[in-house]
N, C-alpha and C positions, 0 to 999 in steps of 0.2 A: 138682629142678631149678626155680629161681626162674622166674617167669613175668612179663613185662611187657606192654602193650598200644599198639598203634600205629593212629592214624587218619590217612589220608591225604587231603588235600584238593587238587584238581587246578583250576587256573583258567588261563585265557588272559589273560595280561598283568596282569589286575585281579580282585580278589574279587568283582566285580559279575558276572563272566563264568565261571561254574562249567563245566567240561568233563564231560560225561557220556560213558559207555563208553569212556574212556581205558583203556587196557591197563596194568596195573601188574605189575612183576615184582620180587619181594624175593629179594636174593642175598646170601649168606654164603660168604666164602672161595671166589668163583667159581661155588658150587653155586646154583641155582635152589631156594628154599625154599617159594615160593608164586607163582601167577599170580591176579590177580583184576580186577576192574574197577570203574569209578566209578559211582555212581547218578545220579539225574536231577539231584541237588544237588552233582555233581561230586565225591563222597566214597566212601571205601571203608567197608565194614562193620568193625568193631572186630577188629582182628588180634592174635593171641595169639602171643608170640614168648619163646623162651628168654633168659634174661639172667642176671644174677649177683646173688646174695643182697644184699640192702639193707645188711646189717651192714657191708659194705666201704665204703657211703657214710656212715655215720654216726659214724666216727673218722678222723682225719687220718693218712692213711698214702698211701704210694707204691708199695706192693709189687703190689696188686692194683687193675686199673682196676674201679671200681664200677659200671660200665655196659656193657652189650654192644652192638657196633655193627652195623649191616646197611647193605647198599646197595641203591637203588631206581632202576629203569629205568621211565621213562613214554613211551608211544607214543600219540597221540592224532592222527587224520586232519587233514591240513593244518598241523600244528604241529611244531616242532623236538623230534625225540627228546631227552629229558632225563635225565641221570644223576645222583642225589645220593649220595656216597658218606659213609660215617660216621654216618648217623641213629642216634640215641643211645636206648636202650631201658633203663629202669630197674625195678626190681623192684616189681612191684603199682602202678605209676604209668602212666598213659595219656599216650603220647607224640603230638604234633600236627604232622605234617609238611605244611606248604603247599609247594605246587609250582606256580610260575607259568611256563607255557610261552609261548613266542614264536612268531611266525610262522615258516614253513618257510623256511629259507634254502638254496639250493642250493649253496652254497659251504661250508655247515657240515653234517658229517654228524651230530654229537652235541654237545650242551651239557653240560658236566660241571662239578659243584661238590663241593668237597670240605669238609665240615664239621670245624672245628676242634675239638680236645679241649676239654673243660670247663677253665676256668683252675683250678680246684682239684687238676686231674690233670695238665695240660700244663705246659710251661715257658714262662712269659710274664716280660718284663721288668717290674721294678718302677717304680711311678709316680714322676714326677719332678715334684716341687713348685717352681713358679717362685717368684722373689722377692715378686712381687706376691701370690701366692697364700699364701705364708708369712706374710703380715701380717694373720693371724687371720682368713683367708679373705675379706678385704674387697677388694673390686674396685669400678671405677667403675659407678655404678648406670645405666643407659641407658634402659631402658624404664620407664612409668609404673606398671606393674602387672603382676602374675605372671598370665600366660596359659596355659593349655595349647592349644598349637597343634594343628592337623589333621595337619601333617606335620613332619618334620624331617631336615634334609639331613646325611647322615654321610659323612665322607672316609674312605675305607677304606685309611688308611695313615697315616704320619707327616704333619704339617702341611704341610712343606715338599716332599713328595713330589708334584711335579706329574703323575707318570704315574698315580699312585692315581686310582681312579674315585670319584666322588660318587654316593651313591643317595639317593633321597627316599622315605621310607617313613612310614606312619601313626605317630603319637606313642605311641600304645598298644602297637604292634607293635614298636617299638623297645624300650620297657621290658622287654616280655615276652621278647625275644630276649636282651637284655644280662643279664637275671636267670637266664635259662635257660642262658646262658653262664659266668656268675660262681658260682653256687651250685647245691647239690643239692636237687631237687624232694622228696626223701624226708624232709628236715628238718621240725621242728615248724612248724605254721601260724604261730605269732608270730613265729619266726626268719625265715620266708620274709617276711612282712608287714614286718618292721623292715627287712630288707636290701632290699626293693622301695622302700620308703620313702627309703632312703638313696639308690637308683639314681635315683629321680624328682628328689629334691632337687638332686643333683649335676647333673644334666639341666638342670632348670629354672634353676640358677644360671648355666649355660653361656648357657642363651637369654636370661634377665634381663639380665645384664651384657653380652650381645652379646660374649661373650668372643674369638670368632674372627672373626667380621664387623667389629667394631670396629677390627681390626689388618689389615684388607683381605683377607681370606680370603673364598671363596663358600660356606661351609658352615656349620654349626652346631656340629659336634663331630666328633671322629676316633673310629675304631674300635680305637684301640691302648690298651693297658693303660699304656703309658709316659706317655700324656697324658691318658687320658679313662677309657673304660670298654670292655670287650670287646664289640663286636658281631660277630655271625658271619652273614655271607652264606647265606640259606637254611638257617639253624640251625634244629635241632628245638626246638619250643617244648613245654613240660610243663604238663598240664591244672591242677595245683594253683597253678602260678605264674599260668598264664593267668587262671585265674577270680579270683585276687587282684588281679592288675592290673585287672580289669575293675570290681571293686569299688571301688578306691583311687586309679585313675589320675589324679584330680584332686588329691589329698592330698599334702602336702610338709612338711618340717620347716624351720624356722627358728629363729635364737637369739636369747632375749629381746626387745629392741625394734628390733632390726635388721628392714629390710624384705626383704631379699633371701633367698632360699631358701639354706639351708646347702650350701656346698660339701663334701658329706659322703663325706670320704675314708675307704677301708676297704681292709683288705689280709686274705689269707688267715688269718694267725695272726700276730699282733703284739701287744706291750704298749707299743707307741708312742703318746704321748700325742696325743689328736686324731683318731685313727683307729679305726674299727670293726674289730674282729677277726671275719671271718666265721665261723671254728672256734670262738671264744669265744662268738658270738651263738648258735650251735647249742647249745652246753652251757647257757647261761643259757635258752634255750627249753625244754630238757629239765628245767631246774629249776622250771618254770613261770612265769618271767618274761612279762609282756605285751610287744607290740612297742614301746610308748612306754617301758617299763622299760628294755628293752635298748637303746634308742637313748640314755637319758639315762646309763645305766651308761658309755657310751663318749663321748658328746658333751657331757654335762654336764646338770645339773638345769633349767637355763634353757631347755632345747629343747622345743618344743611342735609340734602338727600343726596344720595351717591347710589350708583349702580354696582351690585356685586357680580363678579363673573359666575356664569353657571357651568356645572361641571359636565364633562364630556359624556354624561349619561344621554344627553339631548345630542344626536349625531351630526345636526346641520344647525348653525346660529342664525337668528332671525336677520334679515336684511331689511326689506322694506314690506310694506301691506301689498299683498296680492288680491287681484280683482278681476272681473270679466273684461276679457279684451288683451290681458297681458300675455306675453309669450317669452318665456326664458326657461333656464336650467331648474330654478326653483320651483316652478309649476310642474315639471316633469317629476320629480323628486315628490312633490306634493300629491300628485294624481297616483304614483304607485304607492305611496304611503298609505293613502285612503282605500285603495284596491287591497293592500294586505291587511288593514284593518278590518274591511269588509268580511274576512273570512270569520273573524269572531263577532262583528256586529252586522249581520245580514240587512239590518235595517238602513245601513249606510249605502246607498246605491253604488254600483259597481262604474266604474269610468271606462268604457270601451277604447281600446287603442290609445293609451297616453301618448301626447304628442308634445306636451309642453306649452299648449295653448289653452288658455283659461276662457272654456266656453260653458254653455248652458248645463251640460251635465256635470262638469266640475263644480258649478255653482250649486246645482242640487245636492252632490254629495257633502259638499262643504255645509251647507245648512242643515242636512240632515245630521251631521257630526256636531254641530253647534247645539242642536236641540238635544241630542243624545247626552251631551256633557254640560249641560247649562250655562252654555255661553250665549251672549246675544247673538241672536240669528239674522246676521248681515248678509251673508253670503260672501264676504270678504275675509282674506285670511290676514289678520293682525297678529300683532306680538303675542296675546293671549291665545288665540287659536292655533298658531304656529307651534307654539311649544306645548300645547295640550295634545296635538297631533302627534307630536315627537315623542312625548312622553307614553301615550298610548301604544304608539308603533314600538318603543322599547320594549313596554310590557308584554305585548302581544308575542314579539320575537323571542323575549326570554322564554316565555309558556311553551312557545312552539319548539325552540330548540331543546328544551328539558325533556319534552316528548319523544322527539326523535334523536 
């Protein structure tokens, strides 16, 4: 029997407020599989679960669903009991299920979310390209530069469905969610990277051209495959995708001398010009193609990867990888940032008397942070770790200031 892995993170409203000692029940076909609780960082230990052999996720087939699903019930004192149905588990992959609990509502017995099937498995409508988009992807340019926003507003339905809710989520979490909904995490690393770059570029095109806002809508993008990309409310995130997004979240592709991010269209399996074939990109990854090679195969040789500026939501920009033995002002900031985060995540060890020198205690704290946020546990502060620390620091500070 194939095995997959699950880590559950429980928060109260925001990632800055993890909930310890939350009671977790994992259910399969109405049978309780496991009971456990969250630790001081609001996380469970890594849970091993039975699943489907990964070979079914490596070919384009509709006979056997290539992942297993489980339901999760969460209870915590003073918060609304929450059930997430359809948590997805792939062979030899760690699934990350973030669960945000809300304040207890006496009129609501339980909050329930149903995770939609992966796009490659489920039945979703095809993308409808507008006449404006059909003009080689050219749209009116509104913004002066390409920026990575701190958050993105998602309309969970068709654009003109006024009954559909809007959700404001962090930009990186949106990209992780879409990629986890659109492709399989068992695919080659360069295939995953190519697809994520296409997803980022599509999203940034919507932001850069203010596609919806310039038309009077109060959101950035929709959750539907008819108009945009599949976003799944409370969807399962997969570690290989999560780590890749953390590495390249400010990268995007554009064509030739054009300034706007490419509106990078894609379909599950197609030979249509101008579209990336997701299954085709998997085959190219198997053949050893790089991410840029895959992208150029579908979008043309004039496509290149660029860096977007990160908004000032991140108080300090990344300069260089920090590691044991280094001594500078960036490390002094790092140490104080980790100590501040420790207030919300006590499982991250406190660094006594920050000095700006990267010693054993700093490395231990970095490793604990990396483990808590599903980053590669290296003990070194690379680009992905730096911006994750900066993001969590900002979230914790915002929560603290709202309280006081």
